[in-house]
N, C-alpha and C positions, 0 to 999 in steps of 0.2 A: 504494500500499500504506500509506504513512504517513498520507495523507488518511483512509482508511477507519478506521485505527486511532485516529486523533483523533476521528473521528466516533463511533465506538463508545464511546470513553472519555467524550465529552461526553454522550451518551445515558445511559451509566451513571451519571453524576453527577446528571443530571436525574432519573432514575428513583429513585436513592437518596434524593434530597430529597423526592420524591413519596411514598415509602414510609417516611418517618421515623416516622410515627405507627404504622405496622404493623411493629414490630420482629420479629414471628414470622417474617417473610420472610428475616431475616438469621440466624436461630438454627439453620438446617439441620434444619428439622422434617420433611423428607421430601416436602413438598408442591412439586410442579412441574407445569408445563404441558406442552403438546405438544412443546416443545423439549427436554424431558427434564431430567435433573439437570445441574449444573454451575454455574459462576459466574453465568450468566444466570438461573438458577432462584432464585438467592439475591437477585438484584436485582429481577426481574420477577415472581417467585412464580408463582402459577398463573392469572394473568389470561388471559382468552379473547381470540382474534382475532389480528390482525396483530402485536401486541406480541410474540408468540412467535417471530416471525422475528428481531426484535432480541435476544430472549433466546438463540436459537440462535447468532447471530453473536457475542454476548457470551461464550457457552459455550466458544467456540474462539478468541476474540481474544487472551486473555492466558495462560490456563492450559487446555490442550487438554482437551476433554471426555473423550476416551478415557483420558487420564492420571487425571482425576478419578474415572472409573469404576474403573479398576484399583487406585487408592489408596484409594477409598471416602471421598474428601473432597469439598468443594464441593456439599454436599446430595446426593451420591451414595451409595448404599448398595451394598456388595459382596456382598449376600446374596440378591438377588431375581432369579428368572428372568424375571418379568414386566418388571422394569426393563430387562433386557438386550434383551428383544424390542421394547420401546418405543424404546430407543436405536437398534436396528437399523432399525426402521421410519423413524424420523426421519432417520437418517443416509442411508438408501437414497433417501429422497425428496429431501433437500437436495442430495445429491451425484450424482443419478442420471445426469446427462450425463457427468460425469467417470468414473463407474464404468463406464458404457457403453463409453467409449473405452479405459479402462485394462484392463478385462477383455479387450477385443480384443487389446491388446498384451501382456497378462499381466504387467503391472508398473505401478506408480504409487503415489504417496503416498496417495490416497484408497482405493485398493484395499488397500494395506497396513493403513490405519486400519480399513477394513471388516473385514479378516481378524481384527484384534484384538478386534473386537466378538464374534467367534465363539470367542474364547479361543485363537486361534492365536498362537504365539510362535515366533521364530527359524525353524527349518526348517519349522514349520507355516504360517507366512506364505508362504513360497516354494511349499509344496505347494498352499496356497489359491489363490495367483496362477496357478500352472500349471494347476490344475484348472479354475479359472474360465475361462481361455483355451481350454483343450481342450473345454470344454462351452459355449462362447460361443453357439453356435447353439441350444442347448437354453435357455439363460438368456434369450436375446433371439430368440424364434422369429419375431417380425415387428416392423415398424416401429411398430406400435401397442402394443408391450409397455410397461407402466408400471412404476413403481418397486415397487409392491405385488406385482405378478406376478413380477417379477425376484427380489425378496426371497424369495418363497415357493419359487422354484426353487433359489435359493442354499441356503436352509435344508434343502431336500430333498437337495441335492447333498452338504452337510456330513454330513448324518445317514447317508446311504447310501454314502459313500465310505470305505473302510478306511484309506486313508492319512491322510485328514482326521480320522477318528475317533481314530486313534492319536497325532496331533500337535496337535489342537485339542480344547478343551473347549467343546462346543456350547452350553453354558449360560453361556459368557463367563467 
């Protein structure tokens, strides 16, 4: 854990030096790549390609991306549905294996964070976890189910479940 944190910090410093000429990347101007908003978007901006993996890692290394989304900091806006959808897509893809396991168990840190991206708080998170576990076979109908398919089914689950409708704000 410490080694990866040092690696992320080193990459962040190098990237910061590389972007010293482009200060718009540090001004929170709303531009971000596939990794979404967060500290990584401020360092790596909207570069294309594999660098977005580093941006995603940076997004969660120091200040969790979900916290930045909730607070509207670190290049995150708290006013856009499209932003929430992009965050969900990326989170589902980046944490697919963990979500797969945690939904089967009905609990877990990644599942809790995923629930927060649907605006679930407190009891809403518990409802989300229990509903995901109860609908595990629907969310993962086959071994070939991918993150995008799972996310589509989760979005449908949240939209059509009265307990989740009352305890979560689907728009995040």
